[in-house]
C-alpha positions in Angstrom: -17.6 52.0 -25.2 -20.1 49.5 -23.8 -22.5 52.2 -22.7 -22.2 53.9 -26.1 -23.0 50.6 -27.9 -26.0 49.9 -25.5 -27.4 53.3 -26.4 -26.9 52.7 -30.1 -28.6 49.3 -29.9 -31.6 50.8 -28.1 -31.9 53.5 -30.8 -31.7 50.8 -33.5 -34.4 48.7 -31.9 -32.2 46.0 -30.6 -33.1 45.0 -27.1 -30.2 44.5 -24.6 -30.6 42.4 -21.5 -27.8 42.3 -18.9 -27.6 39.3 -16.6 -25.5 39.0 -13.5 -24.9 35.3 -13.4 -21.7 35.3 -11.4 -23.1 32.7 -9.0 -24.2 30.3 -11.8 -21.7 27.4 -12.1 -22.6 26.9 -15.8 -20.3 28.9 -18.2 -22.4 31.4 -20.1 -21.6 33.6 -23.0 -23.0 36.9 -24.1 -24.8 36.5 -27.4 -27.6 37.5 -29.9 -30.9 35.9 -30.5 -33.8 36.7 -32.8 -37.4 36.0 -31.9 -39.6 36.6 -34.9 -38.7 40.2 -35.9 -37.2 41.2 -32.5 -33.4 41.1 -31.9 -32.1 40.6 -28.4 -28.5 40.8 -27.1 -27.9 39.1 -23.8 -24.8 40.4 -22.0 -23.5 38.2 -19.2 -22.0 40.4 -16.4 -19.4 37.8 -15.4 -17.8 37.8 -18.8 -14.8 40.1 -19.6 -15.8 43.5 -20.8 -14.3 43.0 -24.2 -16.4 39.9 -24.8 -19.6 41.9 -24.0 -18.4 44.7 -26.3 -17.7 42.1 -29.0 -21.2 40.6 -28.7 -22.9 44.0 -28.9 -20.8 45.4 -31.7 -21.3 42.2 -33.7 -25.1 42.4 -33.2 -25.1 46.0 -34.4 -23.0 45.2 -37.5 -25.1 42.2 -38.3 -28.6 43.5 -37.5 -28.4 47.3 -37.9 -25.8 48.0 -40.5 -28.2 50.0 -42.8 -29.4 52.1 -39.8 -25.8 52.7 -38.7 -24.8 54.0 -42.2 -27.1 57.0 -41.8 -25.8 57.9 -38.3 -22.8 59.9 -37.2 -20.7 57.8 -34.9 -17.5 58.7 -33.3 -14.6 57.1 -35.3 -13.6 54.8 -32.5 -17.2 53.5 -32.1 -17.6 52.9 -35.9 -14.2 51.2 -36.1 -15.1 48.9 -33.2 -18.4 47.9 -34.8 -16.7 47.3 -38.2 -14.0 45.0 -36.7 -16.3 43.1 -34.4 -16.4 39.3 -34.7 -19.6 37.7 -36.0 -22.3 37.5 -33.3 -22.6 34.3 -31.3 
């Protein structure tokens, strides 16, 4: 699911960065940020897989919903995006 969402984000123009911060003592969370017109999703490798999927699915729903409407998505992927929590 994560790989599918990363591919969709790239196609939609959302830049995904994956960070392995397992040695960092500060608790970090995956999240979304916008810099001018560019949208970035930062995925923290030490976070549980479901948290990273939530962050990416929420970003797609929030920032690429119109683009997604015109795309065929496997039902499980579309459902996952639709029920994602709001991006952090």
